[in-house]
C-alpha positions as CSV (number, residue, x, y, z in Angstrom):
1,M,17.1,9.2,-3.1
2,I,16.3,6.2,-5.3
3,I,18.1,5.9,-8.6
4,M,15.6,4.3,-11.0
5,D,17.0,1.6,-13.2
6,S,15.3,-1.1,-15.2
7,N,15.3,-3.5,-12.2
8,N,13.6,-1.0,-10.0
9,A,11.1,-0.1,-12.7
10,N,10.3,-3.8,-13.2
11,F,9.9,-4.3,-9.4
12,F,7.7,-1.2,-9.1
13,E,5.5,-2.4,-11.9
14,R,5.1,-5.8,-10.2
15,V,4.2,-3.9,-7.0
16,Y,1.6,-1.9,-8.9
17,E,0.1,-5.1,-10.4
18,V,-0.4,-6.5,-6.8
19,A,-1.8,-3.2,-5.4
20,R,-4.3,-3.0,-8.2
21,Q,-5.8,-6.3,-6.9
22,I,-6.4,-5.1,-3.4
23,P,-10.2,-5.3,-3.0
24,Y,-12.3,-2.2,-2.1
25,G,-12.6,-1.9,1.6
26,R,-9.5,-4.0,2.3
27,V,-5.8,-3.1,3.0
28,T,-2.5,-4.9,2.9
29,S,1.0,-4.1,4.0
30,Y,4.3,-3.2,2.3
31,G,5.8,-6.4,3.7
32,A,2.9,-8.6,2.5
33,I,3.4,-7.3,-1.0
34,A,7.2,-7.8,-0.8
35,K,6.8,-11.3,0.5
36,F,4.3,-12.2,-2.2
37,L,6.8,-10.9,-4.8
38,G,9.5,-13.2,-3.4
39,A,11.4,-10.2,-1.9
40,A,10.4,-10.5,1.7
41,R,13.0,-8.1,2.9
42,S,12.0,-5.3,0.5
43,A,9.1,-3.7,2.3
44,R,10.8,-0.4,2.1
45,M,11.2,-0.7,-1.7
46,V,7.4,-1.4,-1.9
47,G,6.9,1.8,0.1
48,W,9.0,3.7,-2.4
49,A,6.9,2.2,-5.2
50,M,3.8,3.4,-3.5
51,N,5.2,6.8,-3.0
52,A,6.0,7.0,-6.7
53,S,2.5,5.9,-7.7
54,H,0.5,8.8,-6.5
55,T,-0.1,10.2,-10.0
56,M,-1.4,6.8,-11.2
57,E,-5.1,6.8,-10.6
58,D,-5.4,3.0,-11.1
59,V,-3.0,2.2,-8.2
60,P,-4.9,2.4,-4.8
61,A,-1.8,3.3,-2.8
62,H,-4.1,4.4,0.1
63,R,-4.8,0.7,0.7
64,V,-1.1,-0.1,1.5
65,V,-0.1,0.5,5.1
66,N,2.6,-0.7,7.5
67,R,2.5,-4.1,9.2
68,K,0.7,-2.6,12.3
69,G,-2.0,-0.9,10.3
70,L,-0.4,2.6,10.6
71,L,-0.9,5.1,7.8
72,T,2.8,5.7,7.3
73,G,2.4,6.8,3.7
74,K,-0.1,9.5,4.5
75,F,2.3,12.4,4.0
76,H,2.7,11.4,0.3
77,F,-0.9,12.3,-0.4
78,D,-2.3,15.7,-1.1
79,G,-3.5,17.1,2.2
80,T,-2.6,15.4,5.5
81,N,-5.9,13.5,5.8
82,L,-6.6,12.3,2.3
83,M,-5.3,8.7,2.9
84,Q,-7.5,8.4,5.9
85,Q,-10.5,9.9,4.1
86,L,-10.1,7.5,1.2
87,L,-10.0,4.5,3.6
88,E,-13.0,5.8,5.6
89,N,-14.9,6.2,2.3
90,E,-14.4,2.5,1.9
91,G,-15.8,1.7,5.3
92,I,-12.4,1.3,7.1
93,R,-12.3,3.1,10.5
94,V,-9.1,5.0,11.3
95,V,-8.2,6.4,14.7
96,D,-4.9,8.3,15.4
97,N,-3.5,7.2,12.0
98,Q,-4.1,3.6,12.7
99,I,-6.7,1.2,11.2
100,V,-9.2,-0.1,13.8
101,D,-9.6,-3.9,13.6
102,F,-6.7,-4.1,11.2
103,E,-6.8,-7.9,11.0
104,K,-10.5,-7.7,9.9
105,Y,-9.5,-5.6,6.8
106,F,-6.1,-7.2,6.0
107,W,-5.8,-8.8,2.6
108,K,-3.0,-11.2,1.8
109,P,-2.0,-11.1,-1.9
110,E,-1.8,-14.8,-2.2
111,M,-5.5,-15.0,-1.3
112,D,-6.6,-13.8,-4.7
113,L,-3.6,-13.9,-7.0
């Protein structure tokens, strides 16, 4: 369980700011966001932020996956295939919970921010 304090809330907000910038049809990883924010060892905390964002329609949490392109956050979406469906609607192919051609769709936050 995460106890939310002002430091966590501030970090989560910074994560959301980055996630909002992920282009349509692209994905990034928890670790890439953490590294961009200067907290390279905080990928898990980015995951917690994504988990907490599912009621925020302006945060595309479905575009954040693990470093291998696995849909590790899919269980936090309504229905077991919603994350995959959202990605496929953006033209990203997913097989066995993994993004096909992950490198092709990978977006580094420092590219646009």
